[in-house]
N, CA, C and O atoms as a Maestro MAE file, in Angstrom:
{
 s_m_m2io_version
 :::
 2.0.0
}

f_m_ct {
 s_m_title
 :::
 protein
 m_atom[260] {
  # First column is atom index #
  i_m_mmod_type
  r_m_x_coord
  r_m_y_coord
  r_m_z_coord
  i_m_residue_number
  s_m_chain_name
  s_m_pdb_residue_name
  s_m_pdb_atom_name
  i_m_atomic_number
  :::
  1 25 -23.828 81.782 44.797 1 A "MET " " N  " 7
  2 3 -22.466 81.644 44.305 1 A "MET " " CA " 6
  3 2 -21.698 80.706 45.244 1 A "MET " " C  " 6
  4 15 -21.633 80.947 46.450 1 A "MET " " O  " 8
  5 25 -21.137 79.671 44.706 2 A "THR " " N  " 7
  6 3 -20.378 78.722 45.502 2 A "THR " " CA " 6
  7 2 -18.893 78.919 45.241 2 A "THR " " C  " 6
  8 15 -18.450 79.038 44.099 2 A "THR " " O  " 8
  9 25 -18.151 78.949 46.314 3 A "THR " " N  " 7
  10 3 -16.701 79.063 46.187 3 A "THR " " CA " 6
  11 2 -16.058 77.912 46.931 3 A "THR " " C  " 6
  12 15 -16.598 77.400 47.912 3 A "THR " " O  " 8
  13 25 -14.915 77.523 46.453 4 A "SER " " N  " 7
  14 3 -14.181 76.479 47.167 4 A "SER " " CA " 6
  15 2 -12.745 76.922 47.321 4 A "SER " " C  " 6
  16 15 -12.084 77.291 46.350 4 A "SER " " O  " 8
  17 25 -12.279 76.881 48.529 5 A "GLY " " N  " 7
  18 3 -10.906 77.272 48.788 5 A "GLY " " CA " 6
  19 2 -10.779 78.723 49.178 5 A "GLY " " C  " 6
  20 15 -11.651 79.544 48.892 5 A "GLY " " O  " 8
  21 25 -9.695 79.019 49.825 6 A "ARG " " N  " 7
  22 3 -9.442 80.367 50.339 6 A "ARG " " CA " 6
  23 2 -9.296 81.389 49.215 6 A "ARG " " C  " 6
  24 15 -9.887 82.467 49.269 6 A "ARG " " O  " 8
  25 25 -8.506 81.046 48.198 7 A "ASP " " N  " 7
  26 3 -8.273 82.001 47.108 7 A "ASP " " CA " 6
  27 2 -9.570 82.361 46.381 7 A "ASP " " C  " 6
  28 15 -9.826 83.532 46.100 7 A "ASP " " O  " 8
  29 25 -10.376 81.360 46.083 8 A "ALA " " N  " 7
  30 3 -11.635 81.616 45.381 8 A "ALA " " CA " 6
  31 2 -12.577 82.451 46.232 8 A "ALA " " C  " 6
  32 15 -13.280 83.320 45.716 8 A "ALA " " O  " 8
  33 25 -12.593 82.195 47.512 9 A "CYS " " N  " 7
  34 3 -13.451 82.953 48.421 9 A "CYS " " CA " 6
  35 2 -13.027 84.418 48.476 9 A "CYS " " C  " 6
  36 15 -13.865 85.317 48.403 9 A "CYS " " O  " 8
  37 25 -11.722 84.652 48.604 10 A "GLU " " N  " 7
  38 3 -11.236 86.030 48.680 10 A "GLU " " CA " 6
  39 2 -11.388 86.761 47.346 10 A "GLU " " C  " 6
  40 15 -11.636 87.967 47.320 10 A "GLU " " O  " 8
  41 25 -11.240 86.028 46.238 11 A "LEU " " N  " 7
  42 3 -11.463 86.652 44.926 11 A "LEU " " CA " 6
  43 2 -12.913 87.071 44.743 11 A "LEU " " C  " 6
  44 15 -13.202 88.028 44.024 11 A "LEU " " O  " 8
  45 25 -13.827 86.353 45.394 12 A "ALA " " N  " 7
  46 3 -15.252 86.691 45.304 12 A "ALA " " CA " 6
  47 2 -15.618 87.831 46.251 12 A "ALA " " C  " 6
  48 15 -16.775 88.248 46.311 12 A "ALA " " O  " 8
  49 25 -14.622 88.337 46.994 13 A "GLY " " N  " 7
  50 3 -14.874 89.459 47.889 13 A "GLY " " CA " 6
  51 2 -15.404 89.039 49.250 13 A "GLY " " C  " 6
  52 15 -15.906 89.874 50.003 13 A "GLY " " O  " 8
  53 25 -15.303 87.797 49.565 14 A "GLN " " N  " 7
  54 3 -15.782 87.292 50.853 14 A "GLN " " CA " 6
  55 2 -14.614 87.151 51.837 14 A "GLN " " C  " 6
  56 15 -13.448 87.262 51.456 14 A "GLN " " O  " 8
  57 25 -14.951 86.904 53.113 15 A "ARG " " N  " 7
  58 3 -13.928 86.663 54.140 15 A "ARG " " CA " 6
  59 2 -13.789 85.168 54.363 15 A "ARG " " C  " 6
  60 15 -14.778 84.435 54.382 15 A "ARG " " O  " 8
  61 25 -12.573 84.734 54.527 16 A "TRP " " N  " 7
  62 3 -12.293 83.315 54.776 16 A "TRP " " CA " 6
  63 2 -12.049 83.130 56.272 16 A "TRP " " C  " 6
  64 15 -11.086 83.665 56.820 16 A "TRP " " O  " 8
  65 25 -12.913 82.379 56.921 17 A "LEU " " N  " 7
  66 3 -12.759 82.064 58.340 17 A "LEU " " CA " 6
  67 2 -12.631 80.549 58.459 17 A "LEU " " C  " 6
  68 15 -13.544 79.806 58.099 17 A "LEU " " O  " 8
  69 25 -11.497 80.109 58.964 18 A "ALA " " N  " 7
  70 3 -11.290 78.658 59.071 18 A "ALA " " CA " 6
  71 2 -10.340 78.367 60.226 18 A "ALA " " C  " 6
  72 15 -9.595 79.235 60.679 18 A "ALA " " O  " 8
  73 25 -10.389 77.145 60.679 19 A "PHE " " N  " 7
  74 3 -9.486 76.688 61.727 19 A "PHE " " CA " 6
  75 2 -8.964 75.325 61.305 19 A "PHE " " C  " 6
  76 15 -9.738 74.389 61.106 19 A "PHE " " O  " 8
  77 25 -7.662 75.218 61.170 20 A "ASP " " N  " 7
  78 3 -7.043 73.962 60.732 20 A "ASP " " CA " 6
  79 2 -6.684 73.129 61.955 20 A "ASP " " C  " 6
  80 15 -5.831 73.522 62.751 20 A "ASP " " O  " 8
  81 25 -7.334 71.982 62.104 21 A "VAL " " N  " 7
  82 3 -7.088 71.119 63.263 21 A "VAL " " CA " 6
  83 2 -6.098 69.999 62.962 21 A "VAL " " C  " 6
  84 15 -5.788 69.210 63.854 21 A "VAL " " O  " 8
  85 25 -5.603 69.908 61.755 22 A "SER " " N  " 7
  86 3 -4.769 68.767 61.380 22 A "SER " " CA " 6
  87 2 -3.509 68.663 62.236 22 A "SER " " C  " 6
  88 15 -3.125 67.559 62.620 22 A "SER " " O  " 8
  89 25 -2.864 69.770 62.540 23 A "GLY " " N  " 7
  90 3 -1.672 69.737 63.372 23 A "GLY " " CA " 6
  91 2 -1.979 69.298 64.787 23 A "GLY " " C  " 6
  92 15 -1.245 68.505 65.376 23 A "GLY " " O  " 8
  93 25 -3.079 69.823 65.334 24 A "HIS " " N  " 7
  94 3 -3.472 69.442 66.688 24 A "HIS " " CA " 6
  95 2 -3.888 67.978 66.746 24 A "HIS " " C  " 6
  96 15 -3.543 67.267 67.690 24 A "HIS " " O  " 8
  97 25 -4.619 67.535 65.751 25 A "ALA " " N  " 7
  98 3 -5.041 66.129 65.718 25 A "ALA " " CA " 6
  99 2 -3.825 65.216 65.606 25 A "ALA " " C  " 6
  100 15 -3.768 64.180 66.268 25 A "ALA " " O  " 8
  101 25 -2.858 65.587 64.782 26 A "PHE " " N  " 7
  102 3 -1.639 64.784 64.648 26 A "PHE " " CA " 6
  103 2 -0.911 64.671 65.980 26 A "PHE " " C  " 6
  104 15 -0.499 63.577 66.366 26 A "PHE " " O  " 8
  105 25 -0.747 65.791 66.691 27 A "LEU " " N  " 7
  106 3 -0.048 65.771 67.970 27 A "LEU " " CA " 6
  107 2 -0.783 64.929 69.004 27 A "LEU " " C  " 6
  108 15 -0.153 64.186 69.757 27 A "LEU " " O  " 8
  109 25 -2.108 65.039 69.049 28 A "LEU " " N  " 7
  110 3 -2.888 64.234 69.980 28 A "LEU " " CA " 6
  111 2 -2.724 62.743 69.701 28 A "LEU " " C  " 6
  112 15 -2.486 61.957 70.618 28 A "LEU " " O  " 8
  113 25 -2.850 62.362 68.452 29 A "ILE " " N  " 7
  114 3 -2.715 60.954 68.087 29 A "ILE " " CA " 6
  115 2 -1.305 60.458 68.358 29 A "ILE " " C  " 6
  116 15 -1.117 59.349 68.857 29 A "ILE " " O  " 8
  117 25 -0.316 61.275 68.030 30 A "HIS " " N  " 7
  118 3 1.075 60.890 68.274 30 A "HIS " " CA " 6
  119 2 1.332 60.671 69.768 30 A "HIS " " C  " 6
  120 15 1.974 59.694 70.152 30 A "HIS " " O  " 8
  121 25 0.834 61.574 70.601 31 A "CYS " " N  " 7
  122 3 1.005 61.434 72.055 31 A "CYS " " CA " 6
  123 2 0.304 60.187 72.572 31 A "CYS " " C  " 6
  124 15 0.861 59.462 73.397 31 A "CYS " " O  " 8
  125 25 -0.912 59.928 72.099 32 A "LEU " " N  " 7
  126 3 -1.644 58.740 72.544 32 A "LEU " " CA " 6
  127 2 -0.933 57.458 72.134 32 A "LEU " " C  " 6
  128 15 -0.870 56.512 72.919 32 A "LEU " " O  " 8
  129 25 -0.401 57.410 70.924 33 A "LEU " " N  " 7
  130 3 0.325 56.221 70.478 33 A "LEU " " CA " 6
  131 2 1.615 56.025 71.265 33 A "LEU " " C  " 6
  132 15 1.972 54.897 71.606 33 A "LEU " " O  " 8
  133 25 2.313 57.118 71.553 34 A "THR " " N  " 7
  134 3 3.545 57.024 72.337 34 A "THR " " CA " 6
  135 2 3.253 56.509 73.738 34 A "THR " " C  " 6
  136 15 3.946 55.618 74.229 34 A "THR " " O  " 8
  137 25 2.235 57.060 74.382 35 A "ILE " " N  " 7
  138 3 1.872 56.620 75.724 35 A "ILE " " CA " 6
  139 2 1.441 55.165 75.714 35 A "ILE " " C  " 6
  140 15 1.827 54.408 76.605 35 A "ILE " " O  " 8
  141 25 0.654 54.755 74.732 36 A "SER " " N  " 7
  142 3 0.204 53.362 74.687 36 A "SER " " CA " 6
  143 2 1.372 52.406 74.479 36 A "SER " " C  " 6
  144 15 1.352 51.295 75.011 36 A "SER " " O  " 8
  145 25 2.383 52.805 73.726 37 A "GLU " " N  " 7
  146 3 3.566 51.964 73.552 37 A "GLU " " CA " 6
  147 2 4.376 51.880 74.843 37 A "GLU " " C  " 6
  148 15 4.907 50.819 75.172 37 A "GLU " " O  " 8
  149 25 4.474 52.978 75.568 38 A "GLU " " N  " 7
  150 3 5.196 52.974 76.838 38 A "GLU " " CA " 6
  151 2 4.499 52.067 77.845 38 A "GLU " " C  " 6
  152 15 5.163 51.328 78.572 38 A "GLU " " O  " 8
  153 25 3.190 52.112 77.897 39 A "VAL " " N  " 7
  154 3 2.422 51.305 78.836 39 A "VAL " " CA " 6
  155 2 2.428 49.834 78.423 39 A "VAL " " C  " 6
  156 15 2.355 48.947 79.274 39 A "VAL " " O  " 8
  157 25 2.512 49.583 77.145 40 A "HIS " " N  " 7
  158 3 2.462 48.216 76.621 40 A "HIS " " CA " 6
  159 2 3.615 47.342 77.138 40 A "HIS " " C  " 6
  160 15 3.472 46.123 77.225 40 A "HIS " " O  " 8
  161 25 4.734 47.945 77.474 41 A "CYS " " N  " 7
  162 3 5.893 47.169 77.902 41 A "CYS " " CA " 6
  163 2 5.675 46.515 79.266 41 A "CYS " " C  " 6
  164 15 6.378 45.562 79.602 41 A "CYS " " O  " 8
  165 25 4.742 46.989 80.040 42 A "ILE " " N  " 7
  166 3 4.419 46.359 81.324 42 A "ILE " " CA " 6
  167 2 3.160 45.531 81.121 42 A "ILE " " C  " 6
  168 15 2.073 46.073 80.917 42 A "ILE " " O  " 8
  169 25 3.314 44.219 81.179 43 A "SER " " N  " 7
  170 3 2.192 43.356 80.852 43 A "SER " " CA " 6
  171 2 1.149 43.253 81.954 43 A "SER " " C  " 6
  172 15 -0.018 42.974 81.680 43 A "SER " " O  " 8
  173 25 1.554 43.474 83.184 44 A "SER " " N  " 7
  174 3 0.597 43.325 84.280 44 A "SER " " CA " 6
  175 2 0.848 44.377 85.346 44 A "SER " " C  " 6
  176 15 1.884 44.355 86.012 44 A "SER " " O  " 8
  177 25 -0.082 45.289 85.510 45 A "TRP " " N  " 7
  178 3 0.060 46.343 86.509 45 A "TRP " " CA " 6
  179 2 0.001 45.788 87.930 45 A "TRP " " C  " 6
  180 15 0.547 46.388 88.855 45 A "TRP " " O  " 8
  181 25 -0.658 44.648 88.105 46 A "GLU " " N  " 7
  182 3 -0.770 44.062 89.436 46 A "GLU " " CA " 6
  183 2 0.595 43.622 89.967 46 A "GLU " " C  " 6
  184 15 0.802 43.608 91.180 46 A "GLU " " O  " 8
  185 25 1.524 43.265 89.090 47 A "ARG " " N  " 7
  186 3 2.846 42.777 89.481 47 A "ARG " " CA " 6
  187 2 3.910 43.876 89.501 47 A "ARG " " C  " 6
  188 15 5.087 43.565 89.682 47 A "ARG " " O  " 8
  189 25 3.546 45.128 89.327 48 A "ILE " " N  " 7
  190 3 4.548 46.189 89.205 48 A "ILE " " CA " 6
  191 2 5.386 46.324 90.475 48 A "ILE " " C  " 6
  192 15 6.589 46.576 90.395 48 A "ILE " " O  " 8
  193 25 4.765 46.159 91.646 49 A "GLU " " N  " 7
  194 3 5.525 46.251 92.893 49 A "GLU " " CA " 6
  195 2 6.544 45.110 92.994 49 A "GLU " " C  " 6
  196 15 7.683 45.324 93.407 49 A "GLU " " O  " 8
  197 25 6.131 43.911 92.619 50 A "GLU " " N  " 7
  198 3 7.041 42.759 92.627 50 A "GLU " " CA " 6
  199 2 8.198 42.957 91.645 50 A "GLU " " C  " 6
  200 15 9.346 42.647 91.964 50 A "GLU " " O  " 8
  201 25 7.900 43.462 90.480 51 A "ILE " " N  " 7
  202 3 8.937 43.701 89.458 51 A "ILE " " CA " 6
  203 2 9.933 44.747 89.953 51 A "ILE " " C  " 6
  204 15 11.143 44.572 89.805 51 A "ILE " " O  " 8
  205 25 9.429 45.833 90.538 52 A "ALA " " N  " 7
  206 3 10.306 46.905 91.037 52 A "ALA " " CA " 6
  207 2 11.166 46.416 92.197 52 A "ALA " " C  " 6
  208 15 12.348 46.751 92.273 52 A "ALA " " O  " 8
  209 25 10.589 45.629 93.097 53 A "THR " " N  " 7
  210 3 11.339 45.105 94.244 53 A "THR " " CA " 6
  211 2 12.439 44.171 93.783 53 A "THR " " C  " 6
  212 15 13.568 44.258 94.266 53 A "THR " " O  " 8
  213 25 12.126 43.278 92.854 54 A "THR " " N  " 7
  214 3 13.120 42.346 92.320 54 A "THR " " CA " 6
  215 2 14.246 43.109 91.630 54 A "THR " " C  " 6
  216 15 15.416 42.754 91.772 54 A "THR " " O  " 8
  217 25 13.900 44.140 90.894 55 A "GLU " " N  " 7
  218 3 14.901 44.942 90.186 55 A "GLU " " CA " 6
  219 2 15.816 45.662 91.171 55 A "GLU " " C  " 6
  220 15 17.011 45.798 90.910 55 A "GLU " " O  " 8
  221 25 15.276 46.125 92.298 56 A "GLN " " N  " 7
  222 3 16.097 46.811 93.296 56 A "GLN " " CA " 6
  223 2 17.026 45.839 94.023 56 A "GLN " " C  " 6
  224 15 18.159 46.187 94.354 56 A "GLN " " O  " 8
  225 25 16.539 44.618 94.269 57 A "GLN " " N  " 7
  226 3 17.338 43.646 95.004 57 A "GLN " " CA " 6
  227 2 18.441 43.033 94.147 57 A "GLN " " C  " 6
  228 15 19.570 42.875 94.612 57 A "GLN " " O  " 8
  229 25 18.127 42.691 92.912 58 A "LYS " " N  " 7
  230 3 19.097 42.048 92.011 58 A "LYS " " CA " 6
  231 2 19.069 42.722 90.641 58 A "LYS " " C  " 6
  232 15 18.555 42.141 89.685 58 A "LYS " " O  " 8
  233 25 19.605 43.921 90.530 59 A "PRO " " N  " 7
  234 3 19.469 44.676 89.290 59 A "PRO " " CA " 6
  235 2 20.211 44.096 88.093 59 A "PRO " " C  " 6
  236 15 19.788 44.314 86.957 59 A "PRO " " O  " 8
  237 25 21.305 43.363 88.309 60 A "THR " " N  " 7
  238 3 22.075 42.878 87.157 60 A "THR " " CA " 6
  239 2 21.802 41.425 86.816 60 A "THR " " C  " 6
  240 15 22.353 40.914 85.842 60 A "THR " " O  " 8
  241 25 20.974 40.753 87.584 61 A "GLU " " N  " 7
  242 3 20.731 39.330 87.355 61 A "GLU " " CA " 6
  243 2 20.180 39.035 85.969 61 A "GLU " " C  " 6
  244 15 20.572 38.047 85.348 61 A "GLU " " O  " 8
  245 25 19.291 39.860 85.483 62 A "ARG " " N  " 7
  246 3 18.683 39.586 84.181 62 A "ARG " " CA " 6
  247 2 19.672 39.779 83.030 62 A "ARG " " C  " 6
  248 15 19.455 39.243 81.944 62 A "ARG " " O  " 8
  249 25 20.739 40.523 83.243 63 A "TYR " " N  " 7
  250 3 21.731 40.728 82.181 63 A "TYR " " CA " 6
  251 2 22.765 39.615 82.122 63 A "TYR " " C  " 6
  252 15 23.484 39.493 81.130 63 A "TYR " " O  " 8
  253 25 22.851 38.807 83.162 64 A "LEU " " N  " 7
  254 3 23.849 37.731 83.213 64 A "LEU " " CA " 6
  255 2 23.373 36.453 82.548 64 A "LEU " " C  " 6
  256 15 24.176 35.552 82.306 64 A "LEU " " O  " 8
  257 25 22.087 36.354 82.248 65 A "GLU " " N  " 7
  258 3 21.534 35.143 81.631 65 A "GLU " " CA " 6
  259 2 21.905 35.002 80.188 65 A "GLU " " C  " 6
  260 15 21.512 34.032 79.541 65 A "GLU " " O  " 8
  :::
 }
 m_bond[259] {
  # First column is bond index #
  i_m_from
  i_m_to
  i_m_order
  :::
  1 1 2 1
  2 2 3 1
  3 3 4 2
  4 3 5 1
  5 5 6 1
  6 6 7 1
  7 7 8 2
  8 7 9 1
  9 9 10 1
  10 10 11 1
  11 11 12 2
  12 11 13 1
  13 13 14 1
  14 14 15 1
  15 15 16 2
  16 15 17 1
  17 17 18 1
  18 18 19 1
  19 19 20 2
  20 19 21 1
  21 21 22 1
  22 22 23 1
  23 23 24 2
  24 23 25 1
  25 25 26 1
  26 26 27 1
  27 27 28 2
  28 27 29 1
  29 29 30 1
  30 30 31 1
  31 31 32 2
  32 31 33 1
  33 33 34 1
  34 34 35 1
  35 35 36 2
  36 35 37 1
  37 37 38 1
  38 38 39 1
  39 39 40 2
  40 39 41 1
  41 41 42 1
  42 42 43 1
  43 43 44 2
  44 43 45 1
  45 45 46 1
  46 46 47 1
  47 47 48 2
  48 47 49 1
  49 49 50 1
  50 50 51 1
  51 51 52 2
  52 51 53 1
  53 53 54 1
  54 54 55 1
  55 55 56 2
  56 55 57 1
  57 57 58 1
  58 58 59 1
  59 59 60 2
  60 59 61 1
  61 61 62 1
  62 62 63 1
  63 63 64 2
  64 63 65 1
  65 65 66 1
  66 66 67 1
  67 67 68 2
  68 67 69 1
  69 69 70 1
  70 70 71 1
  71 71 72 2
  72 71 73 1
  73 73 74 1
  74 74 75 1
  75 75 76 2
  76 75 77 1
  77 77 78 1
  78 78 79 1
  79 79 80 2
  80 79 81 1
  81 81 82 1
  82 82 83 1
  83 83 84 2
  84 83 85 1
  85 85 86 1
  86 86 87 1
  87 87 88 2
  88 87 89 1
  89 89 90 1
  90 90 91 1
  91 91 92 2
  92 91 93 1
  93 93 94 1
  94 94 95 1
  95 95 96 2
  96 95 97 1
  97 97 98 1
  98 98 99 1
  99 99 100 2
  100 99 101 1
  101 101 102 1
  102 102 103 1
  103 103 104 2
  104 103 105 1
  105 105 106 1
  106 106 107 1
  107 107 108 2
  108 107 109 1
  109 109 110 1
  110 110 111 1
  111 111 112 2
  112 111 113 1
  113 113 114 1
  114 114 115 1
  115 115 116 2
  116 115 117 1
  117 117 118 1
  118 118 119 1
  119 119 120 2
  120 119 121 1
  121 121 122 1
  122 122 123 1
  123 123 124 2
  124 123 125 1
  125 125 126 1
  126 126 127 1
  127 127 128 2
  128 127 129 1
  129 129 130 1
  130 130 131 1
  131 131 132 2
  132 131 133 1
  133 133 134 1
  134 134 135 1
  135 135 136 2
  136 135 137 1
  137 137 138 1
  138 138 139 1
  139 139 140 2
  140 139 141 1
  141 141 142 1
  142 142 143 1
  143 143 144 2
  144 143 145 1
  145 145 146 1
  146 146 147 1
  147 147 148 2
  148 147 149 1
  149 149 150 1
  150 150 151 1
  151 151 152 2
  152 151 153 1
  153 153 154 1
  154 154 155 1
  155 155 156 2
  156 155 157 1
  157 157 158 1
  158 158 159 1
  159 159 160 2
  160 159 161 1
  161 161 162 1
  162 162 163 1
  163 163 164 2
  164 163 165 1
  165 165 166 1
  166 166 167 1
  167 167 168 2
  168 167 169 1
  169 169 170 1
  170 170 171 1
  171 171 172 2
  172 171 173 1
  173 173 174 1
  174 174 175 1
  175 175 176 2
  176 175 177 1
  177 177 178 1
  178 178 179 1
  179 179 180 2
  180 179 181 1
  181 181 182 1
  182 182 183 1
  183 183 184 2
  184 183 185 1
  185 185 186 1
  186 186 187 1
  187 187 188 2
  188 187 189 1
  189 189 190 1
  190 190 191 1
  191 191 192 2
  192 191 193 1
  193 193 194 1
  194 194 195 1
  195 195 196 2
  196 195 197 1
  197 197 198 1
  198 198 199 1
  199 199 200 2
  200 199 201 1
  201 201 202 1
  202 202 203 1
  203 203 204 2
  204 203 205 1
  205 205 206 1
  206 206 207 1
  207 207 208 2
  208 207 209 1
  209 209 210 1
  210 210 211 1
  211 211 212 2
  212 211 213 1
  213 213 214 1
  214 214 215 1
  215 215 216 2
  216 215 217 1
  217 217 218 1
  218 218 219 1
  219 219 220 2
  220 219 221 1
  221 221 222 1
  222 222 223 1
  223 223 224 2
  224 223 225 1
  225 225 226 1
  226 226 227 1
  227 227 228 2
  228 227 229 1
  229 229 230 1
  230 230 231 1
  231 231 232 2
  232 231 233 1
  233 233 234 1
  234 234 235 1
  235 235 236 2
  236 235 237 1
  237 237 238 1
  238 238 239 1
  239 239 240 2
  240 239 241 1
  241 241 242 1
  242 242 243 1
  243 243 244 2
  244 243 245 1
  245 245 246 1
  246 246 247 1
  247 247 248 2
  248 247 249 1
  249 249 250 1
  250 250 251 1
  251 251 252 2
  252 251 253 1
  253 253 254 1
  254 254 255 1
  255 255 256 2
  256 255 257 1
  257 257 258 1
  258 258 259 1
  259 259 260 2
  :::
 }
}
């Protein structure tokens, strides 16, 4: 006897055991996409110290251009 779906399984007198991963998968993918977008804004990790130092020394210079 083949059943499909929770209702059909329970109507046949069987137990339905399942785990829905869709919510967890969505959250994982959403977090990965968010992190990748945040990291994308820095084009070169090698220059991060130079960028931070310049920003500390002249923080408003880039807004005056």
